[in-house]
N, C-alpha and C positions, 0 to 999 in steps of 0.2 A: 705389298707383298714380297719383291724382290728385297727391301731393307730387312724385313723378317727373318728371311731367308740368311742373309748374308748377318745377320748379327746374331742369330744362332747357333752356326760355323764358327764365328769368329769366339762365341763364349764357348763354345765345342774344348776351341783349341786352349781358350786361358784352363778352362777347368783341367784339362788331360795334363796340361803345364803344371800347375798347382796343385793336383793330386800325387805326381811324379813328385815336388818337391815334399811334400808332407809325407809320402812312401819315404826316402831317402831318408829326412831327418828322423822318423820313426824307429828305421830300424838302423840307423849308425849316429845317432843322436849330433849329426855334424850338417850343416846348412850347407851344402853347396852350389857356389854360383856360378858354378860354369855349367850350371843344369842350363841354364837361362840363353848364356852361349850356344848350345847345343842346341836346343831351338830356334834360335835366331840363325843359324851355320844352314838347318834344313831351309827353313824357311826363304832367308837371301838364295841359295842354292835354286831351290826352285823356283824361283820368281825369275833369276839372271837366264835359268834355260831355257821358259815360257818365253821371254822377253827378246832376246837376243838372238837363240836358236831355234824360235816358234816352235818347238816342243811341245805336243799333247801333254798335260795338265797332270793326266795320271801317273805318263813315264816319266814328268821332271818332278812330282812328287816323290816317288820311288826312286831317284837317284837323289834327292836330296836328304830323304831317310837313309841312305845308304852313304851322302857326305858324310852326316851327322854321328851313326855311328861310328864311324869310320876313325873321326875327331876324337869321338867318345875310346877309341878302344890305342891311339896316339896317345892320348894324352894319360889316360889309364898308365901305358908301358913307361914313358918317359919320367913319370911324376910318383909315379908309387915303387914299380918293379926295381927302380933304380935304388 
């Protein structure tokens, strides 16, 4: 049962990343490879906070999402606004 639940969770994460990539490509006709980097940044930040600082998953996931959003805004400001 645990393996099935883990598969559903990981599959949902892959589906969200895939939907985000296809939505981005459909709107601007440009495939942004940095989108994957943002997903990895959020996941790695979440894992790091849970492992190194023993933070609860919900709080670590929230901080990971904020870190990915901050990196997204930073890259937008540095790459597209200059």
